[in-house]
C-alpha positions, 0 to 999 in steps of 0.5 A: 531483521538487523538493520544494516548500515546500507538499510539505515544510509538508504533512510537517511537519504530519502528523509533528507530530501523529504521523502517517507522511506518506501520499507524500513520505515518503522524504524522512525515511525512514531504515533500511529500505533493505535491507528494501525492496531485498530485496523489489524483489530477491526479489519485485518483479523476479524471483519475483512477474512469473514468476507466484509469489504471497507472504504476509508478515506485518509485526508493528510496535508502534504509532509504531514505523514499520508503516505508514511501511514499508508506504508504503515497500513500495507505492513499491517496487512502483509503481517496478516496475509493480505495481498497489497496493491499501493497505487500512487497518483501521480499525473494522471488518475485511477479514477478517470475510467473504472478499468484504469482502476482494475489496471493499476491494482492489478500492475501494482499486486504485491504479495506478503513478502517471506517472512511478514506473516504475522505468528497466531500467538503475537498480540495484535499492535506488537511492533516488529521488525520486518523482513526485506522489502520485496523486489520489484519483480514480485510487483503485478498479478503476474508475479503473484500467478508465478507465486502461485505455481511455485507454492503448488509445485513446492508442495508436490515436491515436499510430498517426495521428500517424505520419508514414507514417499518413494522417489517420484520423477519430473514426469510424475511431478507434473503429472500430480500438479495436472491433478491439483489443476483439473481440481481448481477447475472444478473449485475456482469460481470468482465474480468474473467467468473471463478472469477465472479461465485466464488465471487458470490458464496461466497456471496451465502455461507455467506448468508445461513451460509456454512461456509466451503464452504465459505472457499473453495472458499476463497481458490481458490480466493487467488489461494491456492486451486482447486477441480474437484468436489467442484470447477468445479462441484459444482460453474462452476468454471472451471480451477485453478489461474494460469499464463495463466488467472492471467492478467484476474483476475487482471482486474476482481478484479479491475471491482469487487471492483468498482461494490461493490461501491469502485473507483478502485484498487491501487497497492504498490510492495515495496522491503522492503529489504536493497541492501545487503540483498539478495531479489528477485526483478526483479534483481534475485538472481542467476548465470550463464545462469539459473540466467539470464534466471530466471531474463529475466522472471521476467522481461518479468512479469513486462513489460506485467504488465506495458503494459497492464495498457499501453493499458487499459486493466486494468481499475480503477488501479494504480500500483507502483513498489518501489525499491531502485535503477535502476540496474535491468534495466541494460542488453543485453536483447531486454526486458531490452531495452523495460523497460528502455523505458516504464520507462524512462520518469521521474514524477514531480508534477509541470511539468511533473505528468504523467512521469513514474519514481518517483525519491526520492532524486528529489522529497523530500526536501534537507535541514535543515528546512526539517528535522527540521520539522521532528524533531519537530514532533519527539518530540512532539511524545516523549511528548504524549508518556511519559507524559513529555514535553521538557521544555528547549526549546533552548536544544531541538532546539539545539538537533534537529539542530546538528543531522540534520546538522550531517545527512546532512553532510553525504547525499553524502556518505549515501542515507539513511541518511532520516532514519539516522536522525530519527533513531539517533534523537529519541534517542537523544531526549530520552537522552534530556527527561532522563538526561535534556542535549543535547548531547557532540559532541562525543555522537552525532559522537558515536550515528550517528555510531551506528545508 
C-alpha cells in the first residue's frame, strides 16, 4: 500500500492532538515488534487455531501506547485471518451485564479487510505494509453475514466461468446457493442453537432478497430486539439475548467464524479515556453500598469471562482487556482475591509468553534511540504529507533529539511521556518545515507544557 499524501496528513493531524491513528499507525510505530511477534508465534499461528482460548490484561497509563498496542495486535490478528472486535470502553462498561459484552462484540465485529491475509511463506514478525482500512459499514455481525453470503455467491459464479462449465442462469445460481444452504443446515453447529438459526436465516434472507427479514434477524444478532411473532414463530429463535445466554452466544460466535473460514475471534477491550475522566470500567463510578455492589457485579462478570477462557469452553478466542492501572483489583470482597490470582502472572516475550499481565512500561524500550526512531518516522510522514523534504538534516536531528531528551526527563512525573513526545515533536516539525529552524529552549519548554 502506497503512503499517500492524504494518509500521511491524517496521521499527522491525529498525533498532533495526542491521539493514536486508528489505521496506518505502523508508519510511526516502534518498540512493539517483539510483543506482536510473540502473539503471532504463540497464539495467532498455533494455539488459537487449534481451539485454545486465552485472556490477557494490558496495563498502560494514558498516553503510554495502550491503544496503539491494541491496534497493532488487531492488525496482526487480521493478517492471520482472525475476526476482530475492538471495543472502546468509554462512559459505560461492557461488563455491566454479560449481555452487553456480547452486544458490543457483535456490533464491533470486523472481518479481515481485503489484503490483510499473511502469505503462508512470510516469516512471523516481518513488518509489512497493510492495505486500506475497513469502511464503517464493514463493521458488525450483519456485515460479516453479508460477507459470508457474498463469498458463496462469488464461488458459485466463478464455477460458471470455468472453461468446462456451461453458462448458468440466475435461477441456477440461486438453486446452487440453496444446495449450499441445505448443507450448512446439516453441518453448522454452535454452542447456541438460537444463534445458529439466526445466522442461517440471515443467509437465506439474503439469498431470497428479503432485506426486511435480514434486518429483523440482524437486530436479534446484535441483541437489540426480539419478536415472538417474527423471531420465535418464523425462525425458531426462542429467546432474546440476555445475561443467561450471553456466554453461549460468545462461544457460538467464535464457532461460526471458524465454520465460515476464519481462524477464530480476537476481542480487544480498551479503556480509551484519561485517568481523570469518569469512565465505567470494572472500577465503576458510584459511591456507598450501591456503588460497591455494582462494582463487584462488574468484576464478577470479568472473572466469569476469564474463567471461561481458562476452562476452554470458549475456543479459538483471545480476549485482551486494556486498562490504565490495576486499581480496580483492590478491594476486600472475594472476587478481588480471585481476580488477582487469575491475573497475577506477568507476560514476558522471552521468558513467559503465557503470562497474563502485560505491563507496557516493561515491554517498551525506554531510551532516546527508541523515541528517535519514532521521530524520524514522523518526519517522513511530514515530508510525504506536505511534499517538502527537511533539507537541513542537522536541524532535523537536533529537533528530534532535544524533544526526545526533554520527554524522557518527564517520564517519572508523566507516565504518558511517549504521547507527549509524539504530540510535541509533531508540532516542532511543523515549525521546522515552515520556518526552517529548530525551536529555541524556551519555545520547546512552552511546547512541552502545552502538549
